[in-house]
N, C-alpha and C positions, 0 to 999 in steps of 0.2 A: 420765505422763511418757514412756511406751513410744510411743505418738503421736507425740510429737513428734521423738523421736529419728527413729521409719520419716521423719517428714517430711521431715527435712533430713540422712539417711541418703547421699543421692547428689549431693549439692551441691557437694560437694568438688571433683570433678572437673568439674562441668557451672560452677562459678566461675573456674575456670583457664583453661577453654577461652574462656571471654568474658574473660576478661583478654588471654587471649594476643591474641586476635580483635580487640580493642580495639585493643592496642597495636600489630599490625601493620598494621591496614586503611591508616591514614596513609602507610604508608611503602611502602602496595601500589596506592595509587589512584594514581600516578601511571605505574606501570609496565602497571595494566588501562587507563587511560585511551589511552595509548599504543597498544594494542591495538587496542580498540574503535574509537578514532576513525577510523580506517583505515577500518575495516570499514563504519563509519556514513556515511562516506562514499559509499562503494562501491555501499551501498545507494541512499542518495538518488539518485547519477548514472544509475543503475538505474531508478530510479521516474521520474524525468526524460523516462529517454529512452523510458522506454515510453512515457510522457504526451504529449510528442511524436509520436510515431508513430500513437497512437490518434487523435490529434489529424487526422492528416494522412490515414488512412485515412479517418475519418467525414466530413471535407471533399471527399474525391474522391469518396464513397458519395454525399454531397447532390449535387454537382454531376451526377454519372451520372443520380442520380434527376430532376433538374430537367431533365434533356438528355430524357428517355423523355417528364414530360409534354409537354414543349413538342412531342416529336415525335406524340404522341397525339392535342395539340390542333390540329395543324398539319395530318395526316389529319382529324380528326374536320371541321376547318374546308373540306378538302378534298372530302373528300365530301357535307357539307348541300345545296351546290348541285344535285348530281347526286340526291340522295331528292326535294329539293323540285320538279324539274320533272315536268308531267304524263305522263303516259302516254296 
């Protein structure tokens, strides 16, 4: 019997806290939602802005790289006839 008493000895407070939380949560959810929603929207806006900026940087880098490749190809094409001339 002492084993059962020890098992259930601290449950009174825990049960009361659990019941209180269960009763308070439905009343608090709209308040929490009103606070969390703008924060979530702000995070999403920031993420989208970051993605847009990253896409622009990647596109610009790709364009610069293709310009460099075109320059090197043009230089090689210009130097090729000179290298093939007999000496």
